[in-house]
C-alpha positions as CSV (number, residue, x, y, z in Angstrom):
1,M,-0.1,0.0,-0.1
2,H,1.5,3.1,-1.0
3,A,1.2,6.4,1.1
4,Y,-0.4,9.2,0.0
5,N,1.7,12.7,-0.4
6,R,-0.4,15.0,1.1
7,V,1.9,18.3,-0.6
8,P,0.3,18.5,-4.2
9,S,3.3,17.8,-6.6
10,S,4.0,20.4,-9.2
11,G,5.8,18.0,-11.4
12,Q,9.0,19.4,-10.1
13,S,11.3,18.1,-7.6
14,S,10.9,20.2,-4.1
15,P,14.2,21.9,-3.0
16,S,15.9,20.1,0.3
17,A,15.9,22.0,3.3
18,P,18.7,24.1,4.3
19,S,21.0,22.8,6.4
20,S,21.4,24.1,10.0
21,P,24.4,26.3,10.5
22,R,27.1,25.0,12.9
23,L,27.9,27.0,16.1
24,R,31.4,28.4,15.4
25,S,33.1,28.4,18.8
26,K,35.8,31.0,19.7
27,P,39.3,29.8,20.3
28,A,40.3,29.7,23.6
29,P,42.6,32.8,24.5
30,R,46.3,31.4,24.6
31,F,48.4,32.1,27.4
32,P,52.2,32.2,27.7
33,A,53.6,28.7,28.0
34,P,54.0,28.3,31.8
35,K,57.4,27.9,33.2
36,T,56.8,27.0,36.9
37,L,54.1,24.7,38.7
38,P,52.3,27.7,40.3
39,Q,52.3,29.5,36.9
40,H,50.9,26.2,35.2
41,L,48.2,25.9,37.9
42,A,46.9,29.6,37.3
43,S,46.9,28.9,33.5
44,R,44.7,25.9,33.7
45,F,42.3,27.4,36.4
46,L,41.9,30.7,34.3
47,S,41.3,28.5,31.3
48,L,38.7,26.6,33.1
49,L,37.0,30.0,34.3
50,L,36.8,31.4,30.7
51,R,35.6,28.2,29.2
52,R,33.1,28.0,31.9
53,Q,31.3,31.2,32.1
54,G,28.9,30.0,34.7
55,I,31.4,29.8,37.3
56,F,31.4,33.3,37.8
57,L,28.5,33.2,39.6
58,F,30.4,31.7,42.4
59,A,33.6,33.7,42.1
60,P,32.1,36.0,45.5
61,L,31.9,32.8,47.4
62,I,35.5,31.5,46.4
63,Y,36.5,35.0,47.6
64,I,35.1,34.9,50.5
65,S,36.2,31.4,51.3
66,A,39.7,32.3,50.5
67,V,39.5,35.3,52.7
68,L,38.0,33.2,55.7
69,F,40.7,30.6,55.4
70,Y,43.4,33.3,55.1
71,I,42.1,34.5,58.5
72,N,42.3,31.3,60.5
73,T,45.8,31.0,59.6
74,L,46.6,34.4,61.5
75,D,47.7,34.3,65.3
76,F,46.0,37.3,66.9
77,H,47.2,36.4,70.1
78,S,50.7,37.0,69.0
79,L,50.0,40.4,67.6
80,P,50.8,43.6,70.0
81,P,47.5,45.1,71.9
82,P,46.8,48.7,70.5
83,H,48.1,51.6,72.6
84,Y,45.3,54.0,73.3
85,A,46.3,57.0,75.7
86,P,43.6,57.3,78.6
87,P,41.1,60.1,78.0
88,G,42.4,63.4,79.3
89,S,45.9,62.0,80.1
90,V,47.5,64.6,78.1
91,Y,46.4,67.5,80.2
92,R,47.7,65.8,83.6
93,S,51.2,64.5,82.0
94,P,54.2,65.8,83.6
95,Q,55.8,66.2,79.8
96,L,53.2,68.8,78.9
97,Y,54.0,70.4,82.2
98,A,57.8,70.4,81.5
99,N,57.1,71.8,77.9
100,L,54.9,74.7,79.4
101,R,57.0,75.4,82.5
102,P,59.6,77.7,80.9
103,Q,57.0,79.8,79.4
104,M,55.4,80.1,82.9
105,D,58.6,80.6,84.5
106,S,59.2,83.8,81.9
107,D,55.8,85.0,83.1
108,N,55.7,87.8,80.4
109,S,52.1,89.2,81.7
110,N,52.1,92.7,82.8
111,A,50.6,94.2,86.1
112,D,47.5,95.6,84.5
113,A,46.7,92.4,82.7
114,I,46.8,90.4,86.1
115,S,45.0,93.3,87.8
116,T,41.6,92.5,85.5
117,I,41.5,89.2,87.1
118,W,40.4,90.5,90.4
119,R,37.6,92.9,89.2
120,N,34.1,92.0,90.0
121,S,32.3,91.4,86.7
122,Y,29.0,92.1,88.5
123,K,28.4,96.0,87.6
124,G,26.7,96.5,90.9
125,G,29.9,95.8,92.4
126,E,28.8,93.3,95.0
127,W,26.5,90.3,94.9
128,R,24.1,90.1,97.8
129,P,21.3,87.4,98.4
130,C,17.8,88.9,98.2
131,I,15.6,86.9,100.6
132,D,12.2,88.2,101.8
133,K,12.1,87.3,105.3
134,S,8.5,86.5,106.7
135,S,6.8,88.3,109.5
136,R,3.5,86.2,109.6
137,G,2.8,83.5,112.1
138,L,2.9,79.8,111.5
139,P,-0.2,77.9,111.3
140,E,-0.3,74.4,113.5
141,S,2.1,72.0,112.8
142,N,1.2,68.7,110.8
143,G,3.9,66.8,112.4
144,Y,7.7,66.2,113.0
145,I,10.4,65.6,110.5
146,Y,13.7,63.8,111.6
147,I,16.3,63.9,108.9
148,E,20.1,62.1,109.0
149,A,22.5,64.2,106.9
150,N,25.1,61.8,105.3
151,G,28.0,62.6,103.2
152,G,30.9,65.1,104.2
153,L,30.3,69.0,104.9
154,N,29.1,70.0,101.7
155,Q,26.5,67.3,101.4
156,Q,25.5,67.9,105.1
157,R,25.0,71.4,104.3
158,T,23.0,70.8,101.4
159,S,20.6,68.5,103.2
160,I,19.8,71.1,106.1
161,C,18.7,73.4,103.4
162,N,16.7,70.7,101.8
163,A,15.4,69.8,105.1
164,V,14.3,73.2,105.9
165,A,12.4,73.8,102.6
166,V,10.8,70.6,103.0
167,A,9.5,71.0,106.6
168,G,8.1,74.5,105.6
169,Y,6.4,73.4,102.3
170,L,4.5,70.6,104.5
171,N,4.0,73.0,107.5
172,A,5.8,70.4,109.6
173,T,8.2,71.0,112.7
174,L,11.9,70.1,111.7
175,I,14.1,68.2,114.3
176,I,17.7,69.6,114.6
177,P,19.3,67.4,111.7
178,H,21.3,64.5,112.9
179,F,24.8,63.7,111.2
180,H,25.4,60.4,110.1
181,F,28.6,58.6,111.3
182,H,30.7,57.7,108.4
183,S,33.2,54.8,108.5
184,I,35.8,56.7,106.5
185,W,35.5,60.2,108.5
186,R,34.7,58.6,111.6
187,D,33.6,62.0,113.0
188,P,30.8,62.0,115.7
189,S,30.0,66.1,115.5
190,K,26.9,67.0,116.1
191,F,25.2,70.1,114.7
192,S,25.9,72.3,117.4
193,D,29.5,71.6,117.1
194,I,29.5,72.8,113.7
195,Y,26.6,75.5,113.4
196,D,25.1,78.1,115.9
197,E,22.0,75.9,116.8
198,E,20.4,79.0,118.8
199,F,21.0,81.2,115.8
200,F,19.7,78.8,113.3
201,V,16.4,78.3,115.3
202,K,15.7,82.1,115.8
203,T,16.4,83.0,111.9
204,L,13.9,80.5,110.8
205,A,11.1,81.1,113.7
206,N,8.9,82.7,111.4
207,D,9.3,80.2,108.6
208,V,9.8,77.0,110.1
209,R,9.7,75.5,113.2
210,V,13.0,73.9,114.5
211,V,13.0,72.0,117.9
212,D,16.0,69.8,119.4
213,K,13.9,66.9,120.5
214,V,10.6,65.2,120.0
215,P,7.9,65.6,122.7
216,G,7.7,62.4,125.3
217,L,4.0,61.6,124.5
218,I,5.1,60.8,121.0
219,M,8.0,59.1,121.5
220,E,6.4,56.9,123.8
221,R,4.4,55.2,121.0
222,F,7.9,54.1,119.6
223,D,9.6,53.2,123.0
224,H,11.8,56.6,122.7
225,N,13.8,54.9,120.0
226,M,14.0,57.0,117.0
227,T,14.8,53.7,115.1
228,N,11.4,52.5,115.5
229,V,10.0,55.4,113.5
230,Y,8.6,54.9,110.2
231,N,11.7,56.1,107.9
232,F,11.2,56.8,104.1
233,R,13.6,55.7,101.6
234,I,13.3,58.5,99.5
235,K,14.9,58.4,95.6
236,A,17.7,61.0,94.7
237,L,16.4,64.3,93.6
238,S,12.6,63.6,94.2
239,S,10.1,66.4,93.5
240,I,8.6,68.5,96.2
241,S,5.3,67.0,95.2
242,Y,6.4,63.7,96.0
243,Y,6.8,64.9,99.5
244,R,3.4,66.4,99.4
245,G,1.5,63.3,98.0
246,T,3.6,60.4,99.8
247,V,5.3,61.8,102.9
248,L,2.6,64.4,104.2
249,P,-0.1,61.7,104.7
250,K,2.0,59.5,106.3
251,M,3.4,62.3,108.6
252,V,-0.2,63.2,109.6
253,E,-1.0,59.8,110.5
254,E,2.2,58.9,112.4
255,Q,3.0,62.3,113.9
256,I,6.7,61.9,113.0
257,I,8.6,60.6,110.3
258,R,12.1,59.7,109.9
259,I,14.3,60.4,106.3
260,S,17.8,58.2,106.4
261,P,19.7,58.9,104.5
262,F,18.5,62.5,103.3
263,A,21.3,63.6,101.0
264,N,20.3,65.3,97.8
265,R,16.6,64.1,98.1
266,L,14.8,66.8,96.7
267,S,15.1,68.1,93.2
268,F,16.9,71.2,92.2
269,D,13.9,72.0,89.9
270,A,11.2,73.6,92.5
271,P,8.6,76.2,93.0
272,P,9.9,79.8,94.2
273,P,8.7,79.1,97.8
274,V,10.5,76.2,98.3
275,Q,13.8,77.7,96.9
276,R,13.4,80.8,99.2
277,L,13.4,78.4,102.3
278,R,16.7,77.0,100.7
279,C,18.2,80.2,100.4
280,L,17.1,81.3,103.7
281,A,18.6,78.3,105.3
282,N,21.9,78.6,103.4
283,Y,22.5,82.3,103.5
284,E,20.8,83.7,106.7
285,A,20.3,80.6,109.4
286,L,23.6,78.7,108.9
287,R,26.3,80.3,110.8
288,F,29.0,78.4,112.0
289,S,30.0,77.9,115.7
290,N,32.1,80.3,117.5
291,P,35.1,78.5,117.7
292,I,35.3,77.8,114.2
293,L,34.4,81.6,113.3
294,S,37.2,82.7,115.6
295,L,39.7,80.4,113.9
296,G,38.3,81.0,110.3
297,Q,39.0,84.8,111.0
298,T,42.6,84.3,112.1
299,L,43.2,82.3,109.1
300,V,42.0,84.9,106.7
301,A,44.0,88.0,108.5
302,R,47.0,85.6,108.0
303,M,46.4,85.3,104.7
304,K,46.1,88.8,103.9
305,D,49.2,89.7,105.8
306,R,51.1,87.1,103.5
307,S,49.6,88.7,100.5
308,A,50.5,92.2,101.2
309,N,52.6,92.2,97.6
310,N,49.1,91.7,96.2
311,S,47.0,94.2,98.2
312,G,45.8,91.3,100.7
313,K,44.4,89.5,97.6
314,Y,44.6,85.4,97.6
315,I,42.8,82.6,96.1
316,S,41.2,79.8,98.3
317,V,41.1,76.7,96.4
318,H,39.8,73.1,97.7
319,L,41.5,70.3,95.4
320,R,38.7,67.9,96.2
321,F,41.7,65.0,95.5
322,E,41.6,63.1,99.0
323,E,41.8,59.3,98.8
324,D,38.2,59.2,99.5
325,M,36.9,61.3,96.7
326,V,39.3,59.7,94.2
327,A,38.2,56.3,94.8
328,F,34.5,57.1,94.4
329,S,35.0,59.0,91.4
330,C,36.2,55.7,89.9
331,C,38.5,57.5,87.6
332,I,42.0,56.5,86.7
333,Y,45.1,58.8,87.1
334,D,47.8,57.1,85.7
335,G,49.3,55.4,88.9
336,G,49.4,52.0,87.7
337,D,48.7,48.9,89.7
338,K,49.6,50.5,93.0
339,E,46.8,53.1,92.5
340,K,44.2,50.5,91.4
341,I,45.4,48.6,94.6
342,D,44.8,51.8,96.9
343,M,41.4,52.7,95.3
344,D,39.9,49.4,95.5
345,A,41.0,49.3,99.1
346,A,39.5,52.9,99.6
347,R,36.0,51.9,97.8
348,E,35.6,48.7,100.0
349,R,36.6,50.2,103.3
350,G,34.1,53.3,102.8
351,W,31.4,51.9,100.6
352,R,31.6,48.2,101.3
353,G,30.0,46.2,98.5
354,K,28.8,49.2,96.4
355,F,31.1,49.0,93.6
356,T,31.4,45.3,93.3
357,K,27.7,44.6,93.0
358,R,26.7,42.0,90.6
359,G,26.5,43.2,86.9
360,K,27.7,46.6,87.9
361,V,30.3,47.8,85.0
362,I,32.5,50.9,85.4
363,H,33.7,53.0,82.7
364,P,36.6,55.1,83.8
365,G,37.2,56.5,80.3
366,A,33.4,57.6,80.0
367,I,33.2,59.1,83.5
368,R,36.3,61.4,82.7
369,I,34.9,62.3,79.1
370,N,31.6,63.3,80.9
371,G,33.7,65.7,83.0
372,K,33.2,63.8,86.5
373,C,36.7,63.3,87.5
374,P,38.2,65.3,89.9
375,L,41.0,67.7,88.7
376,T,44.6,66.5,89.7
377,P,46.5,69.2,91.6
378,L,48.7,69.7,88.2
379,E,45.5,70.3,86.3
380,V,44.2,72.8,88.8
381,G,47.6,74.6,88.7
382,L,47.7,74.8,84.7
383,M,44.0,76.1,84.8
384,L,44.9,79.0,87.3
385,R,48.1,79.8,85.2
386,G,46.0,79.7,82.1
387,M,43.6,82.2,83.7
388,G,46.4,84.7,84.2
389,F,47.4,83.9,88.0
390,G,51.3,84.4,88.0
391,K,53.8,82.4,90.7
392,S,53.5,85.6,92.9
393,T,49.8,84.7,93.5
394,S,49.2,83.6,97.2
395,I,47.0,80.3,97.0
396,Y,45.2,79.1,100.5
397,L,44.7,75.3,100.0
398,A,41.5,74.1,101.8
399,S,41.2,70.4,101.8
400,G,42.4,67.2,103.8
401,K,45.2,65.3,102.9
402,I,45.8,64.9,99.1
403,Y,46.2,61.4,98.0
404,D,49.6,60.1,96.9
405,S,50.6,64.0,97.9
406,E,54.5,63.8,97.2
407,R,53.7,63.0,93.4
408,H,50.7,65.0,92.7
409,M,51.5,68.3,94.8
410,K,55.0,68.9,93.3
411,P,54.1,70.5,90.1
412,L,51.5,72.8,92.0
413,L,54.0,74.0,94.6
414,E,56.1,74.7,91.6
415,M,53.7,76.8,89.9
416,F,52.5,78.5,92.9
417,P,55.6,78.8,95.3
418,L,53.3,81.1,98.0
419,L,50.9,78.1,98.4
420,Q,49.7,78.1,102.1
421,T,47.8,75.3,104.0
422,K,46.1,75.5,107.6
423,E,49.1,73.7,109.1
424,M,51.4,76.7,107.6
425,L,49.1,79.3,108.9
426,T,48.5,78.1,112.4
427,S,50.2,76.5,115.3
428,H,49.5,72.9,116.6
429,E,47.9,74.3,119.8
430,E,45.6,76.4,117.5
431,L,44.4,73.3,115.6
432,A,44.3,70.8,118.5
433,P,40.5,71.4,119.4
434,F,39.7,70.4,115.9
435,Q,41.5,67.2,115.5
436,D,40.6,64.8,118.1
437,G,38.1,62.6,116.1
438,C,36.6,65.5,114.4
439,Y,37.3,65.3,110.7
440,R,34.6,67.6,109.6
441,L,35.6,70.4,112.0
442,Y,39.3,69.9,111.1
443,C,38.7,70.0,107.7
444,L,36.4,72.9,108.1
445,S,39.2,75.2,109.6
446,S,40.5,75.0,106.2
């Protein structure tokens, strides 16, 4: 059986289909004949890549793998650690002081330029506290407030001013503040040892009631033991509204409350009536006791006599560089291992466990960058000389024992050879009453 041809025949033979064109491949590039085995391997590898172009998709992975392989072959432990100068170290370095000292010793400043430093920048000529004293009577008291002022002299003075402000705002009766006995200063001084208690009570009479003890009828409820009185643990810098909303109701209920510790427990941002009471306490009511006033007047008179070459003018500087201050700051002062041992011991001795709590991390560099590190005596000296005070300026040093004083005080004494301390200005007999276990009084005589 014959198959039928579906395409009609025209009587001519049909042309044959054109043949498919053959793909013409480009000749592979020729590389110079390799001379060594590495060159031979590299040549073969490049030829393979060029012939198999799809492999370029994996080129990034190949590159990353090669880099990782190379890094794993390095021994980073054998590399020296990078050296970074501690923040601020340049300003307290002996090298900087040595470079600047020739310019300081030449003292090219003239007398007129130095005299302008002492001028009062206030046009009125004198700064005076403007406090409106009250003459009105006081309403019935809402209860008693007992506070324990902790810290050093400055913190305790701040605590007293805050206590007066809180008591006055809550219309409470303030008990004469009690000073916390600190393990570092070990000072048993009472309020009347440092301040004129009678003058304090009298000055505040029209604004805040102040008494030296709580009536016995109230203390009977607590077995005459102040530790049995309800104690508020108030957060630092609490607002006055917290005292009104939380402390006042409890005080009215109990008739007496205790706040311990009480340092910086009131916000600086307070309404005018609260600020007025603060100022009244600080500038009017707080006056040192007679023994301290007498010694202070003696020190001032002698400093003026020793500053006769400068019309009796001198600078009083508190370095704030005692061991406890340096330790509490957690800053580093280029003292090496010995400094670390000293500071760790001082922190544990004064604030047992505070700086070694679990999870607590201390960054000395960040503390310094934030400006919270006490200046060294060298830095203070450079600052004063930079302000224009020459080596003929008399300086009275008001502070306790300087940490590592032999190392830190040497450059300051070189910059200001007329520097004086309380030991240089007074006799042993004059200082003796303030040295027997009364650290705060002894420092205050500075």
